[in-house]
N, C-alpha and C positions, 0 to 999 in steps of 0.2 A: 650811329655807333655800331661797330662790328667787333666780334669776338671770335677767335678760332676755337673750334671744338676738335679735340683729338679723341678719336674713337678707340677705346681700349678693350672693348668686349671680346674680340678675338683672342686676345692675350690674357689680360688680367681677369676678364670674365670667365673664360673657359678653363684657366689653369687650376681653379679651385674646385672643379667638378670631380666627383668621386670616380666617374667612368671617363675613359678617353673618348672624345668625340671624333667620329670618323672624319677623315680628310675631306670627303665629298661635302659633308655638312659644313665644315669650316669654310670651304671655298664658296659654298652657296650663301653663307652668312656674309662673307666679304662682298659678294656680288650684290646682295641686297643693300648693304651699307653704301657701296659706291653708287648704286642706282638712286639712293636717297640724297645724294649730293655730298656725302662725307668725302673730304679730300685729304685727310691726314689720319692714318690708321696705324696704331700699334698692333701689328698682326700676329707676331710670333715671339717666342722667347728662345734664346740660344743657351739654355742651361742643360746641365747633364740630364739625360733622359731618366736616370735612376732617381733624381730628386724631384723632377716635375714631369712624369711620364705623359701628361696631357699635351705637352709641347714637343714630344719626340719627333713629330713629322714636320717640323718647321720648314725643312728644305722642300718637301713635297708641296706644302701649302704655298710657299712663295713661287714655286715653278708654275703653279696654276692660278695665281692670284690675278684678278682682272687689272688691266692697265688702261688708264685714260689720261689725257693731258692734264697736268696740274696735280695729279694724285701722288702722294708720297707715302711710302711704307716705312715703318720703323720696326726694329727688333730690339728686345731687351737683351743686354749683355752684362754679365757679371765678371768676366775675366777674359784674358787674351785668347783662350781656347774658344770661347763663345764668339769672340770677334773673328777668328779664323773662319768659323762657320758662316757668320753673317756676310763676310766679304765674298763668299762663294754664291750667295743667293740673290743678289741684286736689290737688297733693301737700300733705301735712300738715306737713312739715318739710323743711329743707334741710341738707345736710352741706357745710360750707365748709372747703376744704383750704388750709392754710398749710404749706409744706414747710420742714423744719428747715435745709436747706443751700442755698447759692446756686446751685450748679451744677444740682442736681436741680430746684430751683424754676424755673430758666430753661428747662430741658428739658421739664418736666412742664406748666408753666403759662405759659411765655413771659413771665415777669416775675421781678423780684428779690424777695427775701424781704420787704424793706421795702414794696414795692408790694403784695405779697400781704396784708400786715398792714393796710395802708391800705384795701385792697379789702374785707377782712373786716369792718372797721368799717362801711363803707357798706352792704354786703350785709345785715349783721346788723340795722342800724337799720330798713331797709326791710322785711326779712322779718318782724321782730317786730311792726312797725306793721301788717302785713297779717295777723297772727295766726298765723304760722308758727313752729314750733319751730326752733331753730338749734343744730346741733352744730359745734364747732370740732374738726377733725381735723388733728393735727400729723403730716404725712407724714414718713417716714424718721426717726422718733423714736429708733430704736435703732441705725441705721447707714445710710450713704449709699453707693450703688453707685459714686459718683464721688469722694467726699471721705472715705470711711471712717468711723471712729468718730464718734459724736455725743455730746457731753457732756450728761448729764441736766440740768445747770444751764442750758445753752443752751435746752433744750426748755422748762424752767420759765420762763425769761425770755420766750420767745415766747407761752407761755400767759398770762403776766401782761400782755403787751401787747395781747392779743386779748380784750377784755372784752365781755360781753354774751351769751355763749353759755350755753345751759341745760345743756350737757353737753360734756365734753372727751374726745375720743377720741385715743389714742396708738397710732400705726400702726407696726408692724414691716414696712415695705413689702417688704423683700427677705429677711425671715426669718433674721436673724442673732442675735436676742436669745436670752437664756437666763433661767431664773428669777431668778438674781441680778440681771440687768439690769432685770427687771421691778420688783423690790423697790427698787433704787436710783432708778429713774425715778419710781415712786410717791412715795417719800420727797421727792424734789426738787420734784415738781409740787404736792404737798400743802402745800408752804411758801407757794404763791402762790394756790391756789384751793381752795374747798370744793365746787366743782361735782361732780356725779356723774361718775365716771371710767368710760370705755368703752375697750376694747382691740380692736385689729385685728391679728390674727396670721396670718402665712403659715407654711407648714410646710416651707419650702425646705430647711432643714437638720435636719429632724425634731425640732425643739424646740417646735413650735407648741402641742402639747397640754400639755406640761409648763409652758409659759408661761401657758396658760389657767388651769391650776390655781394657779399662783403669783399670777396676777392676782385670781382669786377669793379667795384667802387674804389678799391685800392690800387687799381691800375693793372690788373692781370692781363696779359696778352692772350692767354689760352687756358682752357679748362679741359681736363680729362673727363670722359663719361663713357658709359657702357650701355649699348642698346639692350633693352630688357632689364637693365639694373642688376645684371649678374656680376659675380666676381668675389674676390677675396684673396687672401694670401695663405698658402698651405702651412706657412711657418709662424703665423700670427694668430693665436687663439682669438676667437670672436671677431675676426676681420670679415664682416659680411659685405654685401654687394656695394659696388660703386653707385654713385648717383647715376640715374638712368638718362641716356641721351634724349629720348623722347620727352621725358618730363623737363629736362633742362631746356630743350629747344622751345617748348611751350612757354616756359617762364620767360626766356629771353625774347621770344616773339612778342609777348604781351608787354614787355618793357621797351619795345622798339629797338632791340639789339639784334643786328643781322648776324646770321651764322652760315647761310648758304645751304642749310640742311632742311629738307622737306619733312615736316612733322609727321604726316600720315605715313609716308614711306618708311621713315626710320622706325616708327611704331610697329609697322608690319615686320620689319627686320627683327625687332625684339620679340614679337609673337612667334615668328618662325623659329628662333633659337629656343624659345620656351617650349614650343611643341616638340622640338627634337630632344630636349632634355626631359620631357615628360613630367613637367612640374610647372606650377604657376610661377610667373616671373614677378619681381618686386615693382617693376614700372607700372604706373597708373594710366598713362595716356593711351595705351592700347585697348583699354577697357571701357572708354567713354566716347561719346560723340564729339566730333571736332568743335572747337570754338574759335572763331576767327581772331586774328591779331587785332589789337585795339586801333580804331581809326581816330585820327585827330579831328577835332571839330571842323566842319566844313569840307573834309575830305570826301571824295566820291568813291 
């Protein structure tokens, strides 16, 4: 069994840092991730620099990003101005966010949910015409920091309204979900789409890895994670780090699920960015000795 890991540390990880990380360090982080075998990376965000200054150098990062066969880079896009920038940089795909609640949508994107849905349609049409892949991410799919619980049926309704994406990502932006919530959400969304499902978990309340297993068992095609476990959302109170790529890879390795990512190498990538940020990282697997994948009885 195999699962695709989408590395989001260079974007979702670094966007929440109080200081802007130099371009050189961002490129070195990408190089370490690519060297670890990661082949799909959400590297940059094309948002207004005034809102997320940590992503202001997206063009410079993409101009220097390493390229190897089979590697795909994604950029986060919230509006058509962001898409204009993305089209100039050579990204392979765009991740377009529609937030599930009105309050968070206005704080995160400066627009209503209806406006975001309309914008998604315009962005998707142009992006696909240009040959880019498109992911729909429904932010705050599990809960909103301002409005509380989010009904899975409401998320499914949004997914049904946003047609044209090649993949649907369901984001637990503030880390409130549990495995039961994952299963309920998958059941609801599968009523309206057969697109591959991707999940974005934060470990804010220590349920992120349990949710990752639940998503895998529910048929997820891909999981987001961040080397080092860094990350968060500047516009969502208490949105702490993503699940860590190295910790997720260990978990999946021991379950016999292939990812193509080398555990020790991706752990080194997490330690690298932690040293650059000057603080301990949430990830655990860079702190302990390696433990091999489980061998089946009789295997050599």
